[in-house]
TIMIZA-250135 format. One record per atom (N, C-alpha, C, O, CB): x, y, z; atom name; chain; residue in one letter. Coordinates in steps of 0.1 Angstrom, whole numbers, always signed. Glycine has a CB too. Example, Ala and Ser with C-alpha at 12.3 -4.5 7.8 and 13.67 -1.06 7.14 Angstrom:
REM residues 2
+-------+-------+-------+----+----+----+
:  east : north :    up : at : ch : aa :
+-------+-------+-------+----+----+----+
:  +132 :   -57 :   +78 :  N :  A :  A :
:  +123 :   -45 :   +78 : CA :  A :  A :
:  +132 :   -33 :   +78 :  C :  A :  A :
:  +142 :   -33 :   +85 :  O :  A :  A :
:  +113 :   -45 :   +90 : CB :  A :  A :
:  +128 :   -22 :   +71 :  N :  A :  S :
:  +137 :   -11 :   +71 : CA :  A :  S :
:  +129 :    +0 :   +79 :  C :  A :  S :
:  +134 :   +11 :   +80 :  O :  A :  S :
:  +141 :    -6 :   +57 : CB :  A :  S :
+-------+-------+-------+----+----+----+
***
This chain:
REM residues 93
+-------+-------+-------+----+----+----+
:  east : north :    up : at : ch : aa :
+-------+-------+-------+----+----+----+
:   -39 :  +165 :  +826 :  N :  A :  X :
:   -26 :  +161 :  +821 : CA :  A :  X :
:   -27 :  +147 :  +815 :  C :  A :  X :
:   -33 :  +138 :  +821 :  O :  A :  X :
:   -16 :  +163 :  +832 : CB :  A :  X :
:   -21 :  +145 :  +803 :  N :  A :  X :
:   -21 :  +132 :  +797 : CA :  A :  X :
:   -11 :  +123 :  +803 :  C :  A :  X :
:    +0 :  +127 :  +807 :  O :  A :  X :
:   -19 :  +134 :  +782 : CB :  A :  X :
:   -14 :  +110 :  +803 :  N :  A :  X :
:    -5 :  +100 :  +808 : CA :  A :  X :
:    +3 :   +95 :  +795 :  C :  A :  X :
:    -1 :   +97 :  +784 :  O :  A :  X :
:   -12 :   +88 :  +815 : CB :  A :  X :
:   +13 :   +88 :  +798 :  N :  A :  X :
:   +22 :   +83 :  +787 : CA :  A :  X :
:   +14 :   +74 :  +778 :  C :  A :  X :
:   +16 :   +73 :  +766 :  O :  A :  X :
:   +34 :   +76 :  +792 : CB :  A :  X :
:    +5 :   +66 :  +783 :  N :  A :  X :
:    -3 :   +57 :  +775 : CA :  A :  X :
:   -12 :   +64 :  +765 :  C :  A :  X :
:   -15 :   +59 :  +755 :  O :  A :  X :
:   -12 :   +48 :  +784 : CB :  A :  X :
:   -17 :   +76 :  +769 :  N :  A :  X :
:   -25 :   +84 :  +760 : CA :  A :  X :
:   -17 :   +88 :  +748 :  C :  A :  X :
:   -22 :   +88 :  +736 :  O :  A :  X :
:   -30 :   +97 :  +767 : CB :  A :  X :
:    -4 :   +92 :  +749 :  N :  A :  X :
:    +4 :   +96 :  +738 : CA :  A :  X :
:    +7 :   +84 :  +729 :  C :  A :  X :
:    +8 :   +85 :  +717 :  O :  A :  X :
:   +17 :  +102 :  +743 : CB :  A :  X :
:    +9 :   +72 :  +735 :  N :  A :  X :
:   +12 :   +60 :  +728 : CA :  A :  X :
:    +0 :   +56 :  +719 :  C :  A :  X :
:    +1 :   +52 :  +708 :  O :  A :  X :
:   +15 :   +48 :  +737 : CB :  A :  X :
:   -12 :   +58 :  +724 :  N :  A :  X :
:   -24 :   +55 :  +717 : CA :  A :  X :
:   -27 :   +65 :  +706 :  C :  A :  X :
:   -34 :   +61 :  +696 :  O :  A :  X :
:   -36 :   +55 :  +727 : CB :  A :  X :
:   -22 :   +77 :  +706 :  N :  A :  X :
:   -24 :   +87 :  +696 : CA :  A :  X :
:   -12 :   +86 :  +686 :  C :  A :  X :
:    -4 :   +96 :  +687 :  O :  A :  X :
:   -26 :  +101 :  +702 : CB :  A :  X :
:   -11 :   +76 :  +678 :  N :  A :  X :
:    +1 :   +76 :  +669 : CA :  A :  X :
:    -3 :   +80 :  +655 :  C :  A :  X :
:   -15 :   +79 :  +651 :  O :  A :  X :
:    +7 :   +62 :  +670 : CB :  A :  X :
:    +6 :   +84 :  +648 :  N :  A :  X :
:    +5 :   +89 :  +634 : CA :  A :  X :
:    -1 :   +78 :  +625 :  C :  A :  X :
:    +3 :   +66 :  +625 :  O :  A :  X :
:   +18 :   +93 :  +629 : CB :  A :  X :
:   -11 :   +82 :  +618 :  N :  A :  X :
:   -17 :   +73 :  +608 : CA :  A :  X :
:   -29 :   +65 :  +612 :  C :  A :  X :
:   -35 :   +57 :  +604 :  O :  A :  X :
:    -7 :   +64 :  +603 : CB :  A :  X :
:   -33 :   +66 :  +625 :  N :  A :  X :
:   -45 :   +59 :  +630 : CA :  A :  X :
:   -57 :   +65 :  +624 :  C :  A :  X :
:   -57 :   +77 :  +621 :  O :  A :  X :
:   -45 :   +59 :  +645 : CB :  A :  X :
:   -68 :   +57 :  +622 :  N :  A :  X :
:   -81 :   +63 :  +617 : CA :  A :  X :
:   -86 :   +74 :  +626 :  C :  A :  X :
:   -85 :   +74 :  +638 :  O :  A :  X :
:   -91 :   +52 :  +616 : CB :  A :  X :
:   -92 :   +84 :  +620 :  N :  A :  X :
:   -98 :   +95 :  +628 : CA :  A :  X :
:  -111 :   +90 :  +634 :  C :  A :  X :
:  -117 :   +80 :  +630 :  O :  A :  X :
:  -100 :  +107 :  +619 : CB :  A :  X :
:  -116 :   +98 :  +644 :  N :  A :  X :
:  -129 :   +96 :  +650 : CA :  A :  X :
:  -135 :  +110 :  +652 :  C :  A :  X :
:  -128 :  +120 :  +651 :  O :  A :  X :
:  -128 :   +88 :  +663 : CB :  A :  X :
:  -148 :  +110 :  +656 :  N :  A :  X :
:  -155 :  +123 :  +659 : CA :  A :  X :
:  -148 :  +131 :  +669 :  C :  A :  X :
:  -148 :  +143 :  +668 :  O :  A :  X :
:  -169 :  +120 :  +662 : CB :  A :  X :
:  -143 :  +125 :  +680 :  N :  A :  X :
:  -137 :  +132 :  +691 : CA :  A :  X :
:  -124 :  +140 :  +686 :  C :  A :  X :
:  -122 :  +151 :  +690 :  O :  A :  X :
:  -134 :  +123 :  +703 : CB :  A :  X :
:  -117 :  +133 :  +677 :  N :  A :  X :
:  -105 :  +139 :  +672 : CA :  A :  X :
:  -108 :  +151 :  +664 :  C :  A :  X :
:  -101 :  +161 :  +665 :  O :  A :  X :
:   -97 :  +128 :  +663 : CB :  A :  X :
:  -119 :  +150 :  +656 :  N :  A :  X :
:  -123 :  +162 :  +647 : CA :  A :  X :
:  -128 :  +173 :  +656 :  C :  A :  X :
:  -125 :  +185 :  +654 :  O :  A :  X :
:  -133 :  +157 :  +637 : CB :  A :  X :
:  -136 :  +170 :  +666 :  N :  A :  X :
:  -142 :  +180 :  +675 : CA :  A :  X :
:  -132 :  +187 :  +683 :  C :  A :  X :
:  -133 :  +199 :  +686 :  O :  A :  X :
:  -152 :  +173 :  +685 : CB :  A :  X :
:  -121 :  +180 :  +687 :  N :  A :  X :
:  -110 :  +186 :  +694 : CA :  A :  X :
:  -100 :  +194 :  +685 :  C :  A :  X :
:   -91 :  +200 :  +690 :  O :  A :  X :
:  -102 :  +176 :  +702 : CB :  A :  X :
:  -103 :  +194 :  +672 :  N :  A :  X :
:   -95 :  +201 :  +662 : CA :  A :  X :
:   -80 :  +197 :  +662 :  C :  A :  X :
:   -71 :  +206 :  +661 :  O :  A :  X :
:   -96 :  +216 :  +664 : CB :  A :  X :
:   -78 :  +184 :  +664 :  N :  A :  X :
:   -64 :  +179 :  +664 : CA :  A :  X :
:   -60 :  +178 :  +649 :  C :  A :  X :
:   -68 :  +177 :  +640 :  O :  A :  X :
:   -63 :  +166 :  +672 : CB :  A :  X :
:   -46 :  +177 :  +647 :  N :  A :  X :
:   -41 :  +177 :  +634 : CA :  A :  X :
:   -44 :  +164 :  +626 :  C :  A :  X :
:   -45 :  +153 :  +632 :  O :  A :  X :
:   -26 :  +179 :  +634 : CB :  A :  X :
:   -47 :  +166 :  +613 :  N :  A :  X :
:   -50 :  +154 :  +604 : CA :  A :  X :
:   -41 :  +155 :  +592 :  C :  A :  X :
:   -35 :  +165 :  +589 :  O :  A :  X :
:   -65 :  +154 :  +601 : CB :  A :  X :
:   -40 :  +144 :  +585 :  N :  A :  X :
:   -32 :  +143 :  +573 : CA :  A :  X :
:   -39 :  +132 :  +564 :  C :  A :  X :
:   -47 :  +125 :  +568 :  O :  A :  X :
:   -17 :  +140 :  +575 : CB :  A :  X :
:   -35 :  +132 :  +551 :  N :  A :  X :
:   -39 :  +121 :  +543 : CA :  A :  X :
:   -30 :  +109 :  +546 :  C :  A :  X :
:   -20 :  +110 :  +552 :  O :  A :  X :
:   -38 :  +125 :  +528 : CB :  A :  X :
:   -35 :   +97 :  +542 :  N :  A :  X :
:   -28 :   +85 :  +545 : CA :  A :  X :
:   -14 :   +85 :  +539 :  C :  A :  X :
:    -5 :   +78 :  +545 :  O :  A :  X :
:   -36 :   +73 :  +540 : CB :  A :  X :
:   -12 :   +92 :  +528 :  N :  A :  X :
:    +2 :   +92 :  +522 : CA :  A :  X :
:   +10 :  +103 :  +528 :  C :  A :  X :
:   +21 :  +105 :  +522 :  O :  A :  X :
:    +0 :   +93 :  +507 : CB :  A :  X :
:    +6 :  +110 :  +538 :  N :  A :  X :
:   +14 :  +120 :  +545 : CA :  A :  X :
:   +13 :  +134 :  +542 :  C :  A :  X :
:   +20 :  +143 :  +547 :  O :  A :  X :
:   +28 :  +116 :  +543 : CB :  A :  X :
:    +3 :  +138 :  +533 :  N :  A :  X :
:    +1 :  +152 :  +529 : CA :  A :  X :
:    -7 :  +159 :  +541 :  C :  A :  X :
:   -16 :  +153 :  +546 :  O :  A :  X :
:    -6 :  +153 :  +516 : CB :  A :  X :
:    -3 :  +171 :  +544 :  N :  A :  X :
:   -10 :  +179 :  +554 : CA :  A :  X :
:   -24 :  +182 :  +550 :  C :  A :  X :
:   -26 :  +185 :  +538 :  O :  A :  X :
:    -2 :  +192 :  +557 : CB :  A :  X :
:   -33 :  +181 :  +559 :  N :  A :  X :
:   -47 :  +184 :  +556 : CA :  A :  X :
:   -53 :  +194 :  +567 :  C :  A :  X :
:   -49 :  +193 :  +578 :  O :  A :  X :
:   -56 :  +172 :  +555 : CB :  A :  X :
:   -62 :  +202 :  +563 :  N :  A :  X :
:   -69 :  +211 :  +572 : CA :  A :  X :
:   -84 :  +209 :  +570 :  C :  A :  X :
:   -89 :  +210 :  +559 :  O :  A :  X :
:   -65 :  +226 :  +569 : CB :  A :  X :
:   -91 :  +207 :  +581 :  N :  A :  X :
:  -106 :  +206 :  +580 : CA :  A :  X :
:  -111 :  +220 :  +583 :  C :  A :  X :
:  -109 :  +226 :  +593 :  O :  A :  X :
:  -111 :  +196 :  +591 : CB :  A :  X :
:  -119 :  +225 :  +573 :  N :  A :  X :
:  -125 :  +239 :  +574 : CA :  A :  X :
:  -139 :  +238 :  +579 :  C :  A :  X :
:  -143 :  +248 :  +586 :  O :  A :  X :
:  -124 :  +245 :  +560 : CB :  A :  X :
:  -146 :  +228 :  +576 :  N :  A :  X :
:  -160 :  +228 :  +580 : CA :  A :  X :
:  -165 :  +213 :  +581 :  C :  A :  X :
:  -160 :  +204 :  +574 :  O :  A :  X :
:  -169 :  +235 :  +569 : CB :  A :  X :
:  -174 :  +211 :  +590 :  N :  A :  X :
:  -180 :  +198 :  +592 : CA :  A :  X :
:  -195 :  +200 :  +589 :  C :  A :  X :
:  -202 :  +207 :  +596 :  O :  A :  X :
:  -178 :  +192 :  +607 : CB :  A :  X :
:  -200 :  +193 :  +578 :  N :  A :  X :
:  -214 :  +194 :  +574 : CA :  A :  X :
:  -222 :  +184 :  +581 :  C :  A :  X :
:  -221 :  +172 :  +577 :  O :  A :  X :
:  -215 :  +193 :  +558 : CB :  A :  X :
:  -229 :  +188 :  +591 :  N :  A :  X :
:  -237 :  +178 :  +599 : CA :  A :  X :
:  -251 :  +176 :  +593 :  C :  A :  X :
:  -259 :  +169 :  +599 :  O :  A :  X :
:  -238 :  +182 :  +613 : CB :  A :  X :
:  -254 :  +183 :  +582 :  N :  A :  X :
:  -267 :  +182 :  +576 : CA :  A :  X :
:  -269 :  +168 :  +569 :  C :  A :  X :
:  -280 :  +163 :  +567 :  O :  A :  X :
:  -270 :  +193 :  +567 : CB :  A :  X :
:  -258 :  +162 :  +565 :  N :  A :  X :
:  -258 :  +150 :  +558 : CA :  A :  X :
:  -254 :  +138 :  +567 :  C :  A :  X :
:  -247 :  +140 :  +577 :  O :  A :  X :
:  -248 :  +150 :  +546 : CB :  A :  X :
:  -259 :  +126 :  +564 :  N :  A :  X :
:  -255 :  +115 :  +572 : CA :  A :  X :
:  -249 :  +105 :  +562 :  C :  A :  X :
:  -256 :  +101 :  +552 :  O :  A :  X :
:  -268 :  +108 :  +579 : CB :  A :  X :
:  -237 :  +100 :  +564 :  N :  A :  X :
:  -228 :  +104 :  +574 : CA :  A :  X :
:  -223 :  +119 :  +572 :  C :  A :  X :
:  -224 :  +124 :  +561 :  O :  A :  X :
:  -216 :   +95 :  +575 : CB :  A :  X :
:  -217 :  +125 :  +583 :  N :  A :  X :
:  -212 :  +138 :  +582 : CA :  A :  X :
:  -202 :  +139 :  +571 :  C :  A :  X :
:  -194 :  +130 :  +569 :  O :  A :  X :
:  -207 :  +143 :  +596 : CB :  A :  X :
:  -201 :  +151 :  +565 :  N :  A :  X :
:  -191 :  +154 :  +555 : CA :  A :  X :
:  -181 :  +164 :  +560 :  C :  A :  X :
:  -185 :  +175 :  +565 :  O :  A :  X :
:  -197 :  +158 :  +541 : CB :  A :  X :
:  -168 :  +161 :  +559 :  N :  A :  X :
:  -157 :  +170 :  +563 : CA :  A :  X :
:  -152 :  +177 :  +551 :  C :  A :  X :
:  -148 :  +170 :  +541 :  O :  A :  X :
:  -146 :  +162 :  +571 : CB :  A :  X :
:  -153 :  +190 :  +551 :  N :  A :  X :
:  -148 :  +198 :  +540 : CA :  A :  X :
:  -134 :  +204 :  +544 :  C :  A :  X :
:  -133 :  +210 :  +555 :  O :  A :  X :
:  -158 :  +209 :  +535 : CB :  A :  X :
:  -124 :  +202 :  +535 :  N :  A :  X :
:  -111 :  +208 :  +539 : CA :  A :  X :
:  -102 :  +209 :  +527 :  C :  A :  X :
:  -106 :  +209 :  +516 :  O :  A :  X :
:  -105 :  +199 :  +549 : CB :  A :  X :
:   -90 :  +212 :  +530 :  N :  A :  X :
:   -79 :  +214 :  +520 : CA :  A :  X :
:   -67 :  +205 :  +523 :  C :  A :  X :
:   -64 :  +202 :  +535 :  O :  A :  X :
:   -75 :  +229 :  +520 : CB :  A :  X :
:   -61 :  +201 :  +513 :  N :  A :  X :
:   -49 :  +193 :  +514 : CA :  A :  X :
:   -37 :  +201 :  +507 :  C :  A :  X :
:   -39 :  +206 :  +496 :  O :  A :  X :
:   -51 :  +179 :  +507 : CB :  A :  X :
:   -26 :  +201 :  +514 :  N :  A :  X :
:   -15 :  +208 :  +508 : CA :  A :  X :
:    -7 :  +199 :  +499 :  C :  A :  X :
:    -3 :  +188 :  +503 :  O :  A :  X :
:    -5 :  +213 :  +519 : CB :  A :  X :
:    -6 :  +203 :  +486 :  N :  A :  X :
:    +2 :  +195 :  +476 : CA :  A :  X :
:   +12 :  +204 :  +471 :  C :  A :  X :
:    +9 :  +213 :  +463 :  O :  A :  X :
:    -8 :  +190 :  +465 : CB :  A :  X :
:   +25 :  +202 :  +475 :  N :  A :  X :
:   +36 :  +211 :  +472 : CA :  A :  X :
:   +33 :  +225 :  +477 :  C :  A :  X :
:   +33 :  +227 :  +489 :  O :  A :  X :
:   +40 :  +211 :  +457 : CB :  A :  X :
:   +30 :  +235 :  +468 :  N :  A :  X :
:   +27 :  +248 :  +473 : CA :  A :  X :
:   +13 :  +252 :  +470 :  C :  A :  X :
:    +9 :  +264 :  +472 :  O :  A :  X :
:   +36 :  +258 :  +465 : CB :  A :  X :
:    +4 :  +243 :  +467 :  N :  A :  X :
:   -10 :  +245 :  +465 : CA :  A :  X :
:   -19 :  +239 :  +476 :  C :  A :  X :
:   -15 :  +229 :  +482 :  O :  A :  X :
:   -14 :  +240 :  +451 : CB :  A :  X :
:   -30 :  +245 :  +478 :  N :  A :  X :
:   -41 :  +240 :  +487 : CA :  A :  X :
:   -52 :  +235 :  +478 :  C :  A :  X :
:   -58 :  +244 :  +471 :  O :  A :  X :
:   -45 :  +250 :  +498 : CB :  A :  X :
:   -55 :  +223 :  +479 :  N :  A :  X :
:   -66 :  +217 :  +470 : CA :  A :  X :
:   -78 :  +213 :  +479 :  C :  A :  X :
:   -76 :  +207 :  +490 :  O :  A :  X :
:   -61 :  +205 :  +462 : CB :  A :  X :
:   -90 :  +215 :  +474 :  N :  A :  X :
:  -102 :  +212 :  +482 : CA :  A :  X :
:  -105 :  +197 :  +481 :  C :  A :  X :
:  -105 :  +191 :  +470 :  O :  A :  X :
:  -114 :  +220 :  +476 : CB :  A :  X :
:  -108 :  +192 :  +493 :  N :  A :  X :
:  -112 :  +178 :  +494 : CA :  A :  X :
:  -124 :  +176 :  +503 :  C :  A :  X :
:  -127 :  +186 :  +510 :  O :  A :  X :
:  -100 :  +169 :  +500 : CB :  A :  X :
:  -131 :  +165 :  +502 :  N :  A :  X :
:  -142 :  +162 :  +510 : CA :  A :  X :
:  -140 :  +147 :  +515 :  C :  A :  X :
:  -137 :  +138 :  +507 :  O :  A :  X :
:  -156 :  +164 :  +503 : CB :  A :  X :
:  -143 :  +145 :  +528 :  N :  A :  X :
:  -142 :  +132 :  +534 : CA :  A :  X :
:  -155 :  +129 :  +541 :  C :  A :  X :
:  -162 :  +138 :  +546 :  O :  A :  X :
:  -130 :  +131 :  +543 : CB :  A :  X :
:  -158 :  +116 :  +543 :  N :  A :  X :
:  -169 :  +112 :  +552 : CA :  A :  X :
:  -163 :  +112 :  +566 :  C :  A :  X :
:  -151 :  +112 :  +567 :  O :  A :  X :
:  -175 :   +98 :  +548 : CB :  A :  X :
:  -172 :  +111 :  +576 :  N :  A :  X :
:  -167 :  +112 :  +590 : CA :  A :  X :
:  -158 :  +100 :  +594 :  C :  A :  X :
:  -152 :  +101 :  +605 :  O :  A :  X :
:  -178 :  +114 :  +599 : CB :  A :  X :
:  -157 :   +90 :  +586 :  N :  A :  X :
:  -148 :   +79 :  +590 : CA :  A :  X :
:  -135 :   +80 :  +583 :  C :  A :  X :
:  -126 :   +71 :  +584 :  O :  A :  X :
:  -155 :   +65 :  +586 : CB :  A :  X :
:  -133 :   +91 :  +575 :  N :  A :  X :
:  -120 :   +94 :  +569 : CA :  A :  X :
:  -119 :   +90 :  +554 :  C :  A :  X :
:  -110 :   +93 :  +548 :  O :  A :  X :
:  -109 :   +87 :  +576 : CB :  A :  X :
:  -130 :   +84 :  +549 :  N :  A :  X :
:  -130 :   +80 :  +535 : CA :  A :  X :
:  -132 :   +92 :  +526 :  C :  A :  X :
:  -141 :  +100 :  +528 :  O :  A :  X :
:  -142 :   +70 :  +532 : CB :  A :  X :
:  -123 :   +93 :  +516 :  N :  A :  X :
:  -123 :  +105 :  +507 : CA :  A :  X :
:  -134 :  +103 :  +497 :  C :  A :  X :
:  -136 :   +92 :  +491 :  O :  A :  X :
:  -110 :  +107 :  +500 : CB :  A :  X :
:  -142 :  +113 :  +495 :  N :  A :  X :
:  -153 :  +113 :  +485 : CA :  A :  X :
:  -151 :  +123 :  +473 :  C :  A :  X :
:  -157 :  +121 :  +463 :  O :  A :  X :
:  -166 :  +114 :  +491 : CB :  A :  X :
:  -142 :  +133 :  +476 :  N :  A :  X :
:  -139 :  +142 :  +465 : CA :  A :  X :
:  -125 :  +146 :  +466 :  C :  A :  X :
:  -120 :  +150 :  +477 :  O :  A :  X :
:  -148 :  +155 :  +466 : CB :  A :  X :
:  -117 :  +144 :  +455 :  N :  A :  X :
:  -103 :  +147 :  +455 : CA :  A :  X :
:   -99 :  +154 :  +442 :  C :  A :  X :
:  -106 :  +153 :  +432 :  O :  A :  X :
:   -95 :  +134 :  +457 : CB :  A :  X :
:   -88 :  +161 :  +443 :  N :  A :  X :
:   -82 :  +168 :  +431 : CA :  A :  X :
:   -68 :  +164 :  +429 :  C :  A :  X :
:   -61 :  +160 :  +438 :  O :  A :  X :
:   -83 :  +184 :  +433 : CB :  A :  X :
:   -64 :  +165 :  +416 :  N :  A :  X :
:   -50 :  +162 :  +414 : CA :  A :  X :
:   -41 :  +174 :  +415 :  C :  A :  X :
:   -46 :  +185 :  +419 :  O :  A :  X :
:   -48 :  +155 :  +399 : CB :  A :  X :
:   -28 :  +173 :  +412 :  N :  A :  X :
:   -19 :  +184 :  +413 : CA :  A :  X :
:   -23 :  +197 :  +406 :  C :  A :  X :
:   -20 :  +208 :  +410 :  O :  A :  X :
:    -5 :  +180 :  +409 : CB :  A :  X :
:   -30 :  +195 :  +395 :  N :  A :  X :
:   -34 :  +206 :  +386 : CA :  A :  X :
:   -48 :  +212 :  +390 :  C :  A :  X :
:   -52 :  +222 :  +384 :  O :  A :  X :
:   -34 :  +202 :  +372 : CB :  A :  X :
:   -54 :  +206 :  +400 :  N :  A :  X :
:   -67 :  +210 :  +404 : CA :  A :  X :
:   -79 :  +204 :  +397 :  C :  A :  X :
:   -90 :  +208 :  +398 :  O :  A :  X :
:   -68 :  +225 :  +403 : CB :  A :  X :
:   -76 :  +194 :  +389 :  N :  A :  X :
:   -87 :  +186 :  +382 : CA :  A :  X :
:   -92 :  +175 :  +391 :  C :  A :  X :
:   -85 :  +169 :  +399 :  O :  A :  X :
:   -81 :  +181 :  +369 : CB :  A :  X :
:  -105 :  +172 :  +389 :  N :  A :  X :
:  -111 :  +161 :  +397 : CA :  A :  X :
:  -104 :  +148 :  +394 :  C :  A :  X :
:  -101 :  +145 :  +383 :  O :  A :  X :
:  -126 :  +160 :  +395 : CB :  A :  X :
:  -102 :  +140 :  +404 :  N :  A :  X :
:   -97 :  +126 :  +403 : CA :  A :  X :
:  -105 :  +117 :  +411 :  C :  A :  X :
:  -111 :  +120 :  +421 :  O :  A :  X :
:   -82 :  +126 :  +406 : CB :  A :  X :
:  -104 :  +104 :  +408 :  N :  A :  X :
:  -110 :   +94 :  +416 : CA :  A :  X :
:  -103 :   +92 :  +429 :  C :  A :  X :
:   -91 :   +89 :  +429 :  O :  A :  X :
:  -111 :   +80 :  +408 : CB :  A :  X :
:  -109 :   +94 :  +441 :  N :  A :  X :
:  -102 :   +92 :  +453 : CA :  A :  X :
:   -98 :   +78 :  +455 :  C :  A :  X :
:  -105 :   +68 :  +452 :  O :  A :  X :
:  -112 :   +96 :  +465 : CB :  A :  X :
:   -86 :   +76 :  +461 :  N :  A :  X :
:   -81 :   +63 :  +464 : CA :  A :  X :
:   -77 :   +62 :  +479 :  C :  A :  X :
:   -79 :   +72 :  +487 :  O :  A :  X :
:   -69 :   +59 :  +455 : CB :  A :  X :
:   -72 :   +51 :  +483 :  N :  A :  X :
:   -68 :   +49 :  +497 : CA :  A :  X :
:   -58 :   +59 :  +503 :  C :  A :  X :
:   -58 :   +62 :  +515 :  O :  A :  X :
:   -63 :   +35 :  +499 : CB :  A :  X :
:   -49 :   +64 :  +494 :  N :  A :  X :
:   -39 :   +74 :  +498 : CA :  A :  X :
:   -45 :   +87 :  +502 :  C :  A :  X :
:   -39 :   +95 :  +509 :  O :  A :  X :
:   -29 :   +76 :  +488 : CB :  A :  X :
:   -58 :   +90 :  +498 :  N :  A :  X :
:   -65 :  +102 :  +501 : CA :  A :  X :
:   -72 :  +102 :  +514 :  C :  A :  X :
:   -78 :  +111 :  +518 :  O :  A :  X :
:   -74 :  +106 :  +490 : CB :  A :  X :
:   -72 :   +90 :  +520 :  N :  A :  X :
:   -80 :   +88 :  +533 : CA :  A :  X :
:   -74 :   +97 :  +544 :  C :  A :  X :
:   -62 :  +100 :  +544 :  O :  A :  X :
:   -79 :   +73 :  +537 : CB :  A :  X :
:   -83 :  +102 :  +552 :  N :  A :  X :
:   -79 :  +111 :  +563 : CA :  A :  X :
:   -76 :  +103 :  +576 :  C :  A :  X :
:   -84 :   +95 :  +580 :  O :  A :  X :
:   -91 :  +121 :  +566 : CB :  A :  X :
:   -64 :  +106 :  +582 :  N :  A :  X :
:   -59 :   +99 :  +594 : CA :  A :  X :
:   -54 :  +109 :  +604 :  C :  A :  X :
:   -52 :  +121 :  +600 :  O :  A :  X :
:   -49 :   +88 :  +590 : CB :  A :  X :
:   -51 :  +105 :  +616 :  N :  A :  X :
:   -45 :  +113 :  +626 : CA :  A :  X :
:   -31 :  +116 :  +622 :  C :  A :  X :
:   -23 :  +108 :  +617 :  O :  A :  X :
:   -45 :  +106 :  +640 : CB :  A :  X :
:   -26 :  +129 :  +626 :  N :  A :  X :
:   -13 :  +133 :  +622 : CA :  A :  X :
:    -4 :  +133 :  +634 :  C :  A :  X :
:    +8 :  +138 :  +633 :  O :  A :  X :
:   -14 :  +147 :  +616 : CB :  A :  X :
:    -8 :  +128 :  +646 :  N :  A :  X :
:    +1 :  +128 :  +658 : CA :  A :  X :
:    +4 :  +113 :  +661 :  C :  A :  X :
:   +11 :  +110 :  +670 :  O :  A :  X :
:    -5 :  +135 :  +670 : CB :  A :  X :
+-------+-------+-------+----+----+----+
***
């Protein structure tokens, strides 16, 4: 059972860590869009997280490094775009 201090430490928008990903806890982009991690590619160093981000009614494919830095992003139309800080992966709780 978690103590109150554990809930305080798990606040929305904090950087992700390996334990957060391994426990399959919810994640989002830094600007608040819902994200789903589908696969963790451990063959590469640093590990690459492959997932999808919900943008209105579409799911767009994204890739992040294990520290949450986005390395592949798409715009609303599904075209490649340069990832920025708003695409960073963070904790959603």
